[in-house]
MDAnalysis code that builds the backbone (N, CA, C; Angstrom):
import MDAnalysis as mda
import numpy as np

u = mda.Universe.empty(750, n_residues=250, atom_resindex=np.repeat(np.arange(250), 3), trajectory=True)
u.add_TopologyAttr("name", ["N", "CA", "C"] * 250)
u.add_TopologyAttr("resid", np.arange(1, 251))
u.add_TopologyAttr("resname", ["UNK", "UNK", "UNK", "UNK", "UNK", "UNK", "UNK", "UNK", "UNK", "UNK", "UNK", "UNK", "UNK", "UNK", "UNK", "UNK", "UNK", "UNK", "UNK", "UNK", "UNK", "UNK", "UNK", "UNK", "UNK", "UNK", "UNK", "UNK", "UNK", "UNK", "UNK", "UNK", "UNK", "UNK", "UNK", "UNK", "UNK", "UNK", "UNK", "UNK", "UNK", "UNK", "UNK", "UNK", "UNK", "UNK", "UNK", "UNK", "UNK", "UNK", "UNK", "UNK", "UNK", "UNK", "UNK", "UNK", "UNK", "UNK", "UNK", "UNK", "UNK", "UNK", "UNK", "UNK", "UNK", "UNK", "UNK", "UNK", "UNK", "UNK", "UNK", "UNK", "UNK", "UNK", "UNK", "UNK", "UNK", "UNK", "UNK", "UNK", "UNK", "UNK", "UNK", "UNK", "UNK", "UNK", "UNK", "UNK", "UNK", "UNK", "UNK", "UNK", "UNK", "UNK", "UNK", "UNK", "UNK", "UNK", "UNK", "UNK", "UNK", "UNK", "UNK", "UNK", "UNK", "UNK", "UNK", "UNK", "UNK", "UNK", "UNK", "UNK", "UNK", "UNK", "UNK", "UNK", "UNK", "UNK", "UNK", "UNK", "UNK", "UNK", "UNK", "UNK", "UNK", "UNK", "UNK", "UNK", "UNK", "UNK", "UNK", "UNK", "UNK", "UNK", "UNK", "UNK", "UNK", "UNK", "UNK", "UNK", "UNK", "UNK", "UNK", "UNK", "UNK", "UNK", "UNK", "UNK", "UNK", "UNK", "UNK", "UNK", "UNK", "UNK", "UNK", "UNK", "UNK", "UNK", "UNK", "UNK", "UNK", "UNK", "UNK", "UNK", "UNK", "UNK", "UNK", "UNK", "UNK", "UNK", "UNK", "UNK", "UNK", "UNK", "UNK", "UNK", "UNK", "UNK", "UNK", "UNK", "UNK", "UNK", "UNK", "UNK", "UNK", "UNK", "UNK", "UNK", "UNK", "UNK", "UNK", "UNK", "UNK", "UNK", "UNK", "UNK", "UNK", "UNK", "UNK", "UNK", "UNK", "UNK", "UNK", "UNK", "UNK", "UNK", "UNK", "UNK", "UNK", "UNK", "UNK", "UNK", "UNK", "UNK", "UNK", "UNK", "UNK", "UNK", "UNK", "UNK", "UNK", "UNK", "UNK", "UNK", "UNK", "UNK", "UNK", "UNK", "UNK", "UNK", "UNK", "UNK", "UNK", "UNK", "UNK", "UNK", "UNK", "UNK", "UNK", "UNK", "UNK", "UNK", "UNK", "UNK", "UNK", "UNK", "UNK", "UNK", "UNK", "UNK"])
u.atoms.positions = np.array([
    [185.243, 58.095, 68.981],
    [185.466, 58.693, 70.429],
    [185.057, 57.714, 71.982],
    [185.924, 57.733, 72.408],
    [185.613, 56.311, 73.884],
    [184.631, 57.224, 74.759],
    [183.926, 56.273, 75.199],
    [182.698, 56.491, 75.907],
    [183.490, 57.427, 77.156],
    [182.725, 58.047, 77.701],
    [183.011, 58.890, 78.638],
    [182.995, 57.878, 80.172],
    [182.616, 56.700, 79.887],
    [182.854, 55.678, 81.296],
    [184.012, 55.148, 80.965],
    [185.232, 55.811, 80.762],
    [186.736, 55.360, 80.748],
    [187.116, 55.084, 82.394],
    [186.695, 56.057, 83.298],
    [187.186, 55.621, 84.367],
    [185.820, 56.089, 85.398],
    [185.950, 55.917, 86.673],
    [184.873, 56.542, 87.356],
    [185.372, 58.043, 87.868],
    [184.098, 58.762, 88.567],
    [182.667, 58.138, 88.137],
    [182.218, 58.516, 86.359],
    [180.971, 57.666, 86.640],
    [180.796, 57.562, 85.028],
    [180.347, 59.118, 84.650],
    [179.616, 59.895, 85.624],
    [179.264, 60.985, 85.004],
    [180.258, 62.105, 84.658],
    [181.258, 62.058, 85.573],
    [182.237, 62.865, 85.490],
    [183.521, 62.450, 85.670],
    [183.988, 61.499, 84.954],
    [185.551, 60.891, 85.069],
    [186.387, 61.740, 85.574],
    [187.228, 61.098, 86.439],
    [188.558, 62.284, 86.838],
    [189.211, 62.312, 85.645],
    [189.685, 61.554, 84.528],
    [190.462, 61.782, 83.521],
    [189.860, 60.941, 82.304],
    [190.329, 61.394, 81.217],
    [189.688, 60.779, 80.072],
    [190.548, 60.289, 79.504],
    [189.952, 59.457, 78.259],
    [191.097, 58.587, 77.478],
    [192.216, 59.325, 76.807],
    [193.153, 58.250, 76.460],
    [194.264, 58.772, 75.823],
    [193.885, 59.010, 74.307],
    [194.884, 59.882, 73.562],
    [196.268, 60.361, 74.091],
    [196.251, 61.649, 74.677],
    [197.417, 62.122, 75.431],
    [197.373, 63.531, 75.688],
    [198.877, 64.193, 75.087],
    [198.206, 65.548, 74.572],
    [199.589, 65.962, 73.785],
    [199.943, 67.243, 74.990],
    [201.010, 67.273, 75.216],
    [201.932, 67.901, 75.802],
    [202.832, 68.978, 75.388],
    [202.168, 70.148, 75.233],
    [202.605, 71.323, 74.199],
    [203.687, 72.099, 75.203],
    [204.810, 72.349, 74.759],
    [205.997, 73.605, 75.396],
    [205.978, 72.954, 76.929],
    [206.503, 71.856, 77.261],
    [206.757, 71.306, 78.535],
    [207.874, 72.141, 78.868],
    [208.384, 72.469, 80.105],
    [209.714, 72.830, 80.872],
    [210.165, 71.970, 81.600],
    [211.391, 71.156, 81.274],
    [211.890, 70.481, 81.998],
    [213.351, 70.652, 82.495],
    [213.765, 70.430, 83.897],
    [215.392, 70.651, 84.548],
    [215.485, 69.061, 84.541],
    [216.728, 68.547, 83.914],
    [216.961, 67.127, 84.134],
    [218.501, 67.417, 84.788],
    [218.648, 66.648, 86.073],
    [219.984, 66.626, 86.504],
    [220.443, 65.293, 86.742],
    [221.410, 64.894, 85.610],
    [222.007, 63.515, 85.628],
    [223.106, 63.300, 86.724],
    [223.183, 62.332, 87.675],
    [223.871, 62.414, 88.776],
    [224.221, 60.856, 88.875],
    [225.254, 60.409, 89.595],
    [225.716, 59.478, 90.030],
    [224.534, 59.036, 91.468],
    [224.391, 58.010, 91.618],
    [223.460, 57.388, 92.627],
    [224.158, 55.929, 93.596],
    [223.909, 55.684, 94.730],
    [224.344, 54.445, 95.139],
    [223.938, 53.269, 94.437],
    [224.524, 51.940, 94.075],
    [223.716, 50.808, 93.655],
    [222.896, 50.415, 94.827],
    [223.441, 50.315, 96.128],
    [222.727, 49.655, 97.240],
    [221.324, 50.697, 97.432],
    [221.461, 52.105, 97.103],
    [219.879, 52.668, 97.033],
    [219.208, 52.630, 96.265],
    [219.768, 52.080, 94.814],
    [218.928, 52.050, 93.882],
    [217.999, 50.507, 94.084],
    [219.037, 49.633, 94.333],
    [218.693, 48.126, 94.590],
    [217.332, 48.039, 95.409],
    [217.587, 49.029, 96.751],
    [216.650, 48.487, 97.746],
    [215.257, 49.297, 97.346],
    [215.348, 50.123, 96.305],
    [213.920, 50.969, 95.891],
    [213.554, 50.282, 94.985],
    [214.133, 49.440, 93.790],
    [213.549, 48.524, 92.644],
    [212.405, 47.923, 93.042],
    [211.747, 47.413, 92.412],
    [210.450, 46.743, 92.489],
    [210.661, 45.004, 92.271],
    [210.033, 44.124, 92.851],
    [210.405, 43.066, 93.155],
    [210.542, 42.591, 91.405],
    [211.915, 41.831, 90.627],
    [211.863, 41.279, 89.699],
    [212.623, 42.576, 88.664],
    [212.833, 43.566, 89.251],
    [213.750, 44.288, 88.527],
    [214.831, 44.435, 89.046],
    [216.071, 44.742, 87.860],
    [217.558, 44.490, 88.363],
    [218.116, 45.848, 88.001],
    [219.008, 46.066, 88.558],
    [219.990, 47.301, 88.520],
    [220.719, 47.256, 87.065],
    [220.817, 48.446, 86.649],
    [221.310, 48.511, 85.243],
    [222.077, 49.523, 85.360],
    [222.686, 50.459, 86.125],
    [223.411, 51.369, 86.206],
    [223.182, 52.379, 87.315],
    [224.073, 53.515, 87.339],
    [224.033, 54.244, 88.618],
    [224.016, 55.656, 88.241],
    [223.768, 55.813, 86.702],
    [223.578, 57.210, 86.429],
    [222.209, 57.479, 86.511],
    [221.614, 58.202, 87.197],
    [219.784, 58.439, 87.062],
    [219.705, 59.703, 86.951],
    [218.276, 60.261, 86.756],
    [217.975, 61.569, 86.084],
    [216.937, 61.841, 87.476],
    [217.153, 63.164, 87.986],
    [216.646, 63.718, 88.827],
    [215.750, 64.866, 87.977],
    [214.413, 64.981, 87.940],
    [213.958, 65.873, 87.313],
    [212.803, 66.989, 87.863],
    [212.132, 67.723, 87.602],
    [211.423, 68.851, 88.012],
    [210.778, 69.665, 86.639],
    [209.466, 69.577, 86.667],
    [208.873, 70.020, 85.094],
    [207.784, 70.826, 85.304],
    [207.329, 71.729, 84.413],
    [206.120, 72.303, 84.433],
    [205.456, 72.123, 83.319],
    [204.129, 71.877, 83.062],
    [203.607, 71.236, 81.942],
    [202.289, 72.596, 81.913],
    [202.561, 73.648, 80.961],
    [201.643, 74.629, 80.929],
    [200.276, 74.229, 79.968],
    [200.586, 73.415, 79.142],
    [199.447, 73.358, 78.321],
    [199.352, 71.490, 77.934],
    [198.291, 70.884, 78.575],
    [198.178, 69.553, 78.219],
    [196.847, 69.446, 77.867],
    [196.525, 68.589, 76.647],
    [195.480, 68.827, 75.627],
    [194.753, 67.105, 76.052],
    [193.612, 66.930, 76.124],
    [192.905, 65.580, 75.859],
    [192.692, 65.551, 74.446],
    [193.357, 64.869, 73.552],
    [193.241, 64.872, 72.062],
    [191.783, 64.484, 71.731],
    [191.295, 63.807, 72.212],
    [189.922, 63.033, 71.842],
    [188.734, 64.007, 72.682],
    [189.189, 64.861, 73.268],
    [188.059, 65.550, 74.407],
    [188.462, 67.281, 73.989],
    [188.587, 67.909, 73.011],
    [189.243, 69.219, 72.533],
    [188.363, 70.309, 73.786],
    [187.287, 69.741, 74.041],
    [186.432, 70.732, 74.744],
    [186.706, 70.937, 76.088],
    [187.731, 69.723, 76.640],
    [188.304, 70.446, 78.107],
    [189.049, 71.754, 78.022],
    [189.602, 71.925, 76.790],
    [190.632, 72.854, 76.694],
    [192.087, 72.093, 77.538],
    [193.243, 73.561, 77.530],
    [194.392, 72.760, 77.990],
    [194.354, 72.941, 79.678],
    [195.011, 72.147, 80.129],
    [195.138, 71.971, 81.319],
    [196.787, 72.280, 81.778],
    [197.243, 72.545, 83.055],
    [198.693, 72.615, 83.301],
    [198.856, 71.988, 84.794],
    [200.192, 71.406, 84.825],
    [200.199, 70.838, 86.574],
    [201.659, 70.939, 86.386],
    [202.388, 70.776, 87.477],
    [203.726, 70.529, 87.687],
    [204.094, 68.999, 88.619],
    [205.505, 68.729, 87.901],
    [205.786, 67.448, 88.480],
    [207.342, 67.337, 88.505],
    [207.731, 66.223, 89.626],
    [209.081, 65.897, 89.614],
    [209.091, 64.642, 90.104],
    [210.763, 64.093, 90.009],
    [210.772, 62.782, 90.551],
    [212.489, 62.289, 89.861],
    [212.382, 60.907, 90.358],
    [213.840, 60.455, 89.882],
    [213.383, 59.348, 89.094],
    [214.412, 59.090, 87.985],
    [214.455, 58.037, 86.989],
    [215.612, 57.132, 87.051],
    [215.539, 55.800, 87.027],
    [216.957, 55.012, 87.339],
    [216.694, 54.025, 86.146],
    [218.252, 53.566, 85.594],
    [217.818, 52.448, 84.751],
    [217.720, 51.232, 85.353],
    [217.167, 50.243, 84.647],
    [216.587, 49.243, 85.286],
    [216.537, 48.202, 84.126],
    [216.569, 46.932, 84.544],
    [216.092, 45.558, 83.683],
    [215.242, 45.190, 84.188],
    [214.343, 44.571, 83.488],
    [213.044, 43.562, 83.679],
    [213.171, 42.587, 82.436],
    [213.345, 40.932, 82.762],
    [213.477, 40.389, 81.792],
    [214.250, 40.185, 80.646],
    [213.990, 40.677, 79.550],
    [214.695, 41.218, 78.259],
    [214.865, 42.584, 78.190],
    [214.233, 43.466, 78.813],
    [214.099, 44.562, 78.616],
    [215.006, 45.396, 79.408],
    [215.779, 46.217, 78.713],
    [216.558, 47.847, 79.758],
    [216.002, 49.146, 79.273],
    [215.429, 49.816, 80.287],
    [214.895, 50.965, 80.056],
    [215.143, 51.870, 81.439],
    [213.935, 52.753, 81.748],
    [214.097, 53.545, 82.772],
    [212.818, 53.290, 83.582],
    [213.138, 53.283, 85.011],
    [212.070, 52.950, 85.860],
    [211.687, 54.300, 86.541],
    [210.643, 54.690, 86.797],
    [210.458, 55.992, 87.796],
    [210.397, 55.466, 88.997],
    [211.194, 55.853, 89.656],
    [211.095, 55.495, 91.116],
    [210.225, 56.207, 92.159],
    [210.244, 57.375, 91.947],
    [209.642, 58.418, 92.715],
    [209.209, 59.557, 91.552],
    [207.681, 59.994, 91.922],
    [207.093, 61.007, 91.160],
    [206.009, 61.778, 92.244],
    [206.216, 62.890, 91.921],
    [205.192, 64.016, 92.672],
    [204.265, 64.762, 91.462],
    [203.104, 64.977, 91.651],
    [202.467, 65.673, 91.014],
    [201.516, 66.939, 91.732],
    [201.123, 67.836, 90.903],
    [200.137, 69.001, 91.545],
    [198.965, 68.477, 91.631],
    [198.207, 67.967, 90.276],
    [196.739, 67.813, 90.039],
    [196.235, 66.176, 90.683],
    [195.069, 66.005, 90.639],
    [194.590, 64.673, 90.866],
    [194.699, 63.955, 89.808],
    [194.126, 64.504, 88.617],
    [193.838, 64.046, 87.555],
    [195.206, 63.478, 86.910],
    [195.938, 64.055, 86.803],
    [197.519, 63.632, 86.684],
    [198.032, 62.770, 87.315],
    [197.569, 62.607, 88.662],
    [198.228, 61.458, 89.554],
    [197.115, 60.357, 89.391],
    [195.916, 60.660, 89.201],
    [195.123, 59.315, 89.041],
    [195.379, 58.602, 87.812],
    [195.578, 59.392, 86.626],
    [195.713, 58.472, 85.385],
    [197.023, 57.741, 85.302],
    [197.957, 58.680, 85.737],
    [199.476, 58.285, 85.785],
    [199.217, 56.793, 86.564],
    [199.140, 56.628, 87.603],
    [199.044, 55.303, 88.125],
    [198.104, 54.183, 87.756],
    [196.905, 54.600, 87.287],
    [195.965, 53.694, 86.837],
    [196.041, 53.143, 85.535],
    [196.673, 53.998, 84.588],
    [196.879, 53.666, 83.253],
    [198.380, 53.004, 83.323],
    [199.149, 53.497, 83.288],
    [200.587, 53.058, 83.304],
    [201.707, 52.546, 84.564],
    [200.795, 52.677, 85.727],
    [201.528, 52.258, 86.953],
    [202.602, 53.410, 87.192],
    [202.599, 54.639, 86.869],
    [203.613, 55.450, 87.851],
    [202.982, 55.494, 88.927],
    [204.263, 55.787, 89.802],
    [204.155, 55.859, 91.452],
    [203.943, 57.286, 91.972],
    [202.916, 57.886, 91.040],
    [202.647, 59.250, 91.326],
    [201.797, 59.334, 92.745],
    [202.284, 60.596, 93.298],
    [201.684, 61.169, 94.561],
    [201.751, 62.523, 94.568],
    [200.376, 63.073, 95.068],
    [200.394, 64.681, 94.994],
    [201.200, 65.038, 96.174],
    [201.918, 66.249, 95.593],
    [202.920, 66.602, 96.306],
    [202.922, 68.430, 95.678],
    [203.736, 69.303, 96.378],
    [203.889, 70.428, 96.233],
    [205.231, 70.556, 95.339],
    [204.845, 71.392, 94.045],
    [206.356, 71.623, 93.085],
    [206.355, 72.791, 92.732],
    [207.536, 73.532, 92.780],
    [208.196, 74.910, 92.692],
    [209.075, 74.797, 91.322],
    [208.801, 75.565, 90.799],
    [209.870, 75.772, 89.494],
    [209.886, 77.437, 88.933],
    [210.863, 77.892, 89.324],
    [211.403, 79.114, 89.222],
    [212.448, 79.325, 88.391],
    [211.682, 80.274, 87.441],
    [212.825, 80.426, 86.129],
    [213.348, 81.777, 86.318],
    [214.414, 82.191, 86.535],
    [215.025, 83.318, 86.789],
    [215.780, 84.284, 85.660],
    [215.459, 85.648, 85.529],
    [216.205, 86.443, 84.048],
    [217.266, 85.828, 83.574],
    [218.574, 85.563, 84.205],
    [219.634, 85.056, 84.271],
    [219.841, 83.619, 83.492],
    [218.731, 82.917, 83.573],
    [218.384, 81.256, 82.903],
    [218.727, 80.547, 83.761],
    [218.980, 81.001, 85.305],
    [219.140, 79.824, 86.261],
    [217.537, 79.629, 86.572],
    [217.559, 78.010, 86.965],
    [216.456, 77.841, 87.465],
    [216.458, 76.939, 89.090],
    [215.404, 77.472, 89.818],
    [215.460, 76.757, 91.195],
    [214.118, 76.282, 91.085],
    [214.426, 74.596, 91.372],
    [213.290, 73.628, 91.257],
    [213.053, 72.793, 92.691],
    [212.104, 72.644, 93.239],
    [211.498, 71.905, 94.167],
    [210.653, 71.057, 94.484],
    [210.700, 69.902, 95.328],
    [209.471, 69.116, 95.373],
    [209.318, 68.757, 96.829],
    [208.152, 69.060, 97.458],
    [208.258, 68.416, 98.553],
    [206.554, 67.761, 98.942],
    [206.614, 67.246, 100.037],
    [205.486, 66.191, 100.044],
    [205.131, 66.022, 101.965],
    [203.988, 66.356, 102.741],
    [203.777, 66.457, 103.971],
    [204.842, 67.125, 104.669],
    [205.153, 68.247, 104.218],
    [206.133, 69.179, 105.037],
    [207.581, 68.990, 104.937],
    [208.117, 68.046, 104.260],
    [209.356, 67.595, 103.701],
    [209.632, 67.955, 102.544],
    [210.658, 68.345, 102.428],
    [211.573, 68.751, 101.295],
    [212.205, 67.442, 100.457],
    [211.584, 67.120, 99.260],
    [212.102, 65.760, 98.407],
    [213.143, 65.715, 97.345],
    [213.289, 67.087, 97.015],
    [214.500, 67.426, 95.546],
    [214.402, 68.889, 95.593],
    [215.765, 69.160, 95.937],
    [215.881, 70.741, 95.841],
    [217.154, 70.848, 94.478],
    [216.492, 71.180, 93.390],
    [217.693, 71.533, 92.370],
    [217.741, 72.722, 91.952],
    [219.499, 73.288, 91.750],
    [219.629, 74.798, 91.234],
    [220.165, 74.286, 90.027],
    [219.764, 75.062, 88.936],
    [220.753, 74.965, 87.639],
    [221.141, 76.499, 87.228],
    [222.269, 76.317, 86.956],
    [223.039, 77.210, 86.364],
    [223.462, 77.063, 84.696],
    [222.895, 78.017, 83.975],
    [223.257, 77.656, 82.223],
    [224.520, 77.608, 81.975],
    [224.974, 76.963, 80.841],
    [226.029, 77.274, 80.764],
    [226.470, 76.330, 79.439],
    [228.002, 75.761, 79.220],
    [228.317, 74.823, 78.426],
    [227.753, 73.430, 78.805],
    [227.643, 72.188, 78.267],
    [227.215, 71.300, 78.526],
    [226.781, 70.241, 77.585],
    [227.698, 69.304, 77.211],
    [227.175, 68.097, 76.713],
    [227.753, 66.795, 77.877],
    [226.848, 66.036, 77.943],
    [227.125, 64.661, 78.900],
    [226.792, 63.635, 78.681],
    [227.070, 62.243, 79.013],
    [226.350, 61.093, 78.684],
    [225.457, 61.231, 79.556],
    [224.224, 60.314, 78.889],
    [222.872, 60.171, 79.249],
    [222.652, 58.822, 79.626],
    [221.820, 58.335, 80.732],
    [221.435, 57.131, 80.974],
    [220.542, 56.762, 79.926],
    [220.495, 55.154, 79.727],
    [219.191, 54.664, 78.582],
    [218.116, 54.481, 79.870],
    [217.209, 55.722, 79.639],
    [215.810, 55.406, 80.475],
    [214.712, 55.621, 79.800],
    [214.516, 54.988, 78.618],
    [213.493, 54.606, 77.598],
    [213.756, 53.192, 77.285],
    [212.479, 52.292, 77.135],
    [211.189, 52.626, 77.295],
    [211.070, 52.760, 78.873],
    [210.213, 53.452, 79.421],
    [209.567, 53.169, 80.634],
    [209.310, 51.717, 81.047],
    [209.481, 51.262, 81.915],
    [209.118, 49.877, 82.816],
    [208.453, 50.345, 84.161],
    [207.258, 49.973, 84.205],
    [206.787, 50.472, 85.535],
    [205.793, 48.919, 86.212],
    [205.526, 49.118, 87.288],
    [204.686, 47.963, 87.866],
    [203.512, 48.572, 88.179],
    [202.195, 48.002, 87.612],
    [200.734, 48.538, 87.766],
    [200.166, 47.243, 88.798],
    [200.100, 48.003, 90.250],
    [199.459, 46.667, 90.860],
    [198.257, 47.278, 91.486],
    [197.117, 46.830, 91.779],
    [195.713, 47.492, 92.599],
    [195.586, 46.138, 93.274],
    [195.627, 46.561, 94.746],
    [195.144, 45.377, 95.590],
    [193.506, 45.177, 95.363],
    [193.075, 43.923, 95.837],
    [191.809, 43.583, 95.843],
    [191.375, 43.944, 96.779],
    [189.790, 44.459, 97.056],
    [188.942, 45.268, 97.953],
    [188.794, 44.155, 99.055],
    [189.052, 42.911, 98.935],
    [189.061, 42.290, 100.336],
    [190.412, 42.052, 100.811],
    [191.567, 42.697, 100.088],
    [192.666, 42.375, 100.671],
    [193.773, 41.022, 100.658],
    [192.791, 40.164, 99.967],
    [193.248, 38.733, 99.452],
    [194.251, 39.106, 98.234],
    [195.424, 39.427, 98.012],
    [195.902, 39.739, 96.776],
    [195.956, 40.881, 95.915],
    [195.700, 40.731, 94.565],
    [195.808, 41.725, 93.863],
    [194.819, 41.619, 92.918],
    [193.956, 42.674, 92.219],
    [193.049, 42.681, 90.995],
    [194.355, 42.702, 90.157],
    [195.142, 43.513, 89.881],
    [195.844, 43.570, 88.906],
    [197.597, 43.655, 89.162],
    [198.625, 43.174, 88.738],
    [199.910, 42.890, 89.017],
    [200.560, 43.032, 87.605],
    [200.921, 43.987, 86.944],
    [201.423, 44.036, 85.714],
    [202.801, 44.770, 85.526],
    [203.583, 44.469, 84.908],
    [204.806, 45.415, 84.264],
    [204.511, 45.739, 82.929],
    [204.247, 47.180, 82.946],
    [203.913, 47.945, 82.169],
    [204.900, 48.783, 81.237],
    [205.093, 48.115, 79.810],
    [206.041, 49.332, 78.882],
    [205.509, 50.524, 78.596],
    [205.894, 51.546, 78.364],
    [205.691, 52.552, 77.822],
    [206.585, 53.492, 77.077],
    [206.254, 54.070, 76.066],
    [206.900, 55.258, 75.675],
    [206.374, 56.729, 74.785],
    [207.393, 57.260, 74.844],
    [206.705, 58.646, 74.600],
    [206.771, 58.657, 72.895],
    [206.021, 59.448, 72.365],
    [205.731, 59.640, 70.749],
    [205.499, 60.810, 70.310],
    [206.155, 61.338, 69.024],
    [205.972, 62.446, 68.324],
    [206.798, 63.467, 69.261],
    [207.766, 63.339, 69.697],
    [208.511, 64.148, 70.574],
    [209.169, 65.552, 69.558],
    [209.092, 66.605, 70.221],
    [209.791, 67.538, 69.165],
    [210.553, 68.490, 70.305],
    [211.746, 68.776, 70.188],
    [212.865, 69.532, 70.816],
    [212.639, 70.966, 70.212],
    [212.106, 71.675, 71.450],
    [211.960, 73.603, 70.896],
    [213.166, 73.864, 71.178],
    [213.861, 73.589, 72.564],
    [214.937, 74.146, 72.565],
    [215.789, 73.615, 74.135],
    [217.126, 73.941, 73.963],
    [217.549, 73.247, 74.984],
    [219.063, 73.892, 75.590],
    [219.012, 74.209, 76.935],
    [220.095, 74.684, 77.517],
    [220.758, 73.772, 78.334],
    [222.360, 73.582, 78.007],
    [222.976, 73.102, 79.163],
    [223.280, 73.515, 80.164],
    [223.836, 73.041, 81.166],
    [224.611, 73.734, 82.465],
    [224.999, 72.767, 83.582],
    [225.105, 73.280, 84.580],
    [225.947, 72.923, 85.910],
    [224.501, 73.117, 86.992],
    [224.502, 71.932, 87.781],
    [223.418, 72.084, 88.630],
    [224.006, 71.539, 89.881],
    [223.165, 71.750, 91.159],
    [223.312, 70.999, 92.397],
    [222.216, 70.292, 92.668],
    [221.871, 69.384, 93.759],
    [220.626, 68.739, 93.667],
    [220.719, 68.260, 95.268],
    [219.798, 68.085, 95.889],
    [219.928, 67.264, 96.934],
    [218.605, 66.551, 97.256],
    [218.453, 65.522, 97.911],
    [217.440, 64.775, 98.094],
    [216.979, 64.590, 99.557],
    [215.941, 64.676, 99.669],
    [215.321, 64.577, 101.170],
    [214.288, 63.369, 101.552],
    [213.200, 63.351, 102.428],
    [212.202, 62.783, 103.145],
    [212.776, 62.000, 104.263],
    [211.909, 60.767, 104.218],
    [211.932, 59.944, 105.439],
    [212.126, 58.449, 105.450],
    [212.790, 57.772, 106.280],
    [212.716, 56.405, 106.264],
    [211.389, 55.552, 106.109],
    [210.131, 56.500, 106.747],
    [208.928, 56.008, 106.946],
    [208.404, 56.358, 105.478],
    [208.358, 57.463, 104.937],
    [207.736, 58.169, 103.792],
    [208.505, 58.599, 102.469],
    [208.693, 58.057, 101.664],
    [209.298, 58.881, 100.358],
    [211.014, 59.097, 100.560],
    [211.429, 57.807, 100.978],
    [212.852, 58.110, 100.944],
    [213.680, 57.947, 99.956],
    [213.663, 59.343, 99.417],
    [214.036, 59.879, 98.330],
    [215.765, 59.768, 98.508],
    [216.248, 60.087, 99.805],
    [217.605, 60.404, 99.945],
    [218.220, 59.198, 100.202],
    [217.904, 58.148, 100.307],
    [218.320, 56.806, 100.318],
    [219.146, 56.402, 98.958],
    [218.977, 57.244, 97.944],
    [219.960, 57.179, 96.364],
    [221.103, 57.431, 97.011],
    [221.400, 58.573, 97.783],
    [222.862, 58.856, 97.976],
    [223.477, 59.353, 96.799],
    [222.768, 60.507, 96.296],
    [223.626, 61.208, 95.071],
    [224.898, 61.666, 95.233],
    [225.648, 61.548, 94.589],
    [227.027, 61.796, 94.437],
    [227.332, 62.717, 93.172],
    [228.487, 62.451, 92.019],
    [228.621, 63.381, 91.563],
    [227.565, 63.772, 90.588],
    [227.533, 65.113, 90.339],
    [226.667, 65.410, 88.981],
    [227.389, 65.536, 87.700],
    [226.785, 64.519, 86.783],
    [227.314, 64.309, 85.793],
    [227.076, 65.921, 84.644],
    [226.129, 66.026, 84.746],
    [225.819, 67.095, 83.953],
    [223.670, 67.668, 84.152],
    [223.589, 68.332, 83.420],
    [222.195, 69.410, 83.660],
    [221.761, 70.197, 82.302],
    [220.245, 69.696, 82.205],
    [219.987, 70.568, 81.078],
    [218.580, 71.178, 81.294],
    [218.108, 72.038, 80.605],
    [216.784, 72.810, 80.644],
    [216.079, 72.754, 79.304],
    [215.248, 71.860, 78.786],
    [214.418, 71.581, 77.891],
    [213.325, 72.061, 77.550],
    [212.759, 72.717, 76.562],
    [211.402, 73.240, 76.134],
    [210.986, 72.003, 75.047],
    [210.040, 71.009, 74.832],
    [209.614, 70.188, 74.033],
    [208.115, 69.825, 73.917],
    [207.764, 69.639, 73.007],
    [206.129, 68.819, 72.813],
    [206.444, 67.113, 72.703],
    [205.399, 66.735, 73.094],
    [205.305, 65.131, 72.858],
    [203.973, 64.669, 73.099],
    [203.366, 63.599, 72.770],
    [201.974, 62.488, 72.650],
    [202.415, 61.706, 73.860],
    [201.708, 61.762, 74.973],
    [201.523, 60.423, 75.625],
    [200.351, 59.648, 75.502],
    [200.515, 58.382, 74.913],
    [199.506, 57.396, 74.633],
    [199.574, 56.185, 75.476],
    [198.949, 55.384, 75.047],
    [198.787, 54.229, 75.802],
    [200.011, 53.342, 76.149],
    [200.182, 52.533, 76.574],
    [201.335, 51.452, 77.089],
    [201.220, 50.087, 76.446],
    [202.033, 49.321, 76.779],
    [201.721, 48.023, 76.325],
    [202.051, 46.905, 77.691],
    [201.155, 45.894, 77.692],
    [201.510, 44.970, 78.745],
    [202.642, 44.066, 78.809],
    [203.472, 44.091, 79.356],
    [204.646, 43.337, 78.990],
    [205.083, 42.048, 79.767],
    [204.338, 42.096, 80.877],
    [204.090, 40.877, 81.643],
    [202.799, 40.774, 82.844],
    [201.735, 40.152, 82.672],
    [200.747, 39.970, 83.330],
    [201.283, 38.906, 84.356],
    [201.624, 39.330, 85.528],
    [202.409, 38.412, 86.750],
    [200.982, 37.717, 87.110],
    [199.895, 38.002, 87.405],
    [198.922, 37.163, 87.928],
    [198.847, 35.916, 86.882],
    [198.700, 36.609, 85.658],
    [198.443, 35.317, 84.696],
    [199.387, 34.514, 84.244],
    [200.943, 35.013, 85.005],
    [202.104, 34.260, 84.301],
    [202.352, 34.390, 82.850],
    [202.012, 35.531, 82.245],
    [202.233, 35.647, 81.010],
    [203.110, 36.991, 80.514],
    [204.152, 36.524, 79.380],
    [204.834, 37.682, 79.154],
    [204.732, 38.085, 77.534],
    [204.777, 39.316, 77.699],
    [204.847, 39.658, 75.926],
    [205.955, 39.002, 75.105],
    [205.941, 38.474, 73.996],
    [206.994, 38.021, 72.918],
    [207.319, 38.830, 71.874],
])
């Protein structure tokens, strides 16, 4: 078992060592067209446009377990965001452009281990008796995602959004460059689909030009939507490129 000094503070670290087991997470995904200009404007340096079909998602994670620390018991949180297809070097996958969560440990762990751009926000996920779902994400008083799902028939084309390709960047304490600047590759494992319901959805993106400009993606046609319940294991990723050292994985 890994030492409790996995991260700070030593006596009671904010998050524990991997892996995490997600049991019965409930996720609404809306696949829709976005503008190429909006995607390219938001992609990190060195990432290339790989398609205009994006995923807007909101999910409720009711049971999240630290596998190496069962005494913690299950925790729960909600999150939402936008994933876009992207290319970096020889890899094509999904890059999480925006991501908002409701707990500090899920935010810090996501940022510090894998480079996910998580911020604290308010997330609503309301499941109605008729199977409809109303899902919202807001931050600093602004609505960023407003998605409305209606169950029905629905098979549709999905973009390639795995593996995840993220930038993990930590500035130096003296402001002179970075302590870490890496491209991280991450894949989920042991995924088990428990149920899936297809349907239709509407989605609107908000924000502002000075903070969380999610609206700049200019969402157009909705290709399809689905509500899934599933399990998966979230484990460590790998360093695809250490940009400070000039080294790329082979």
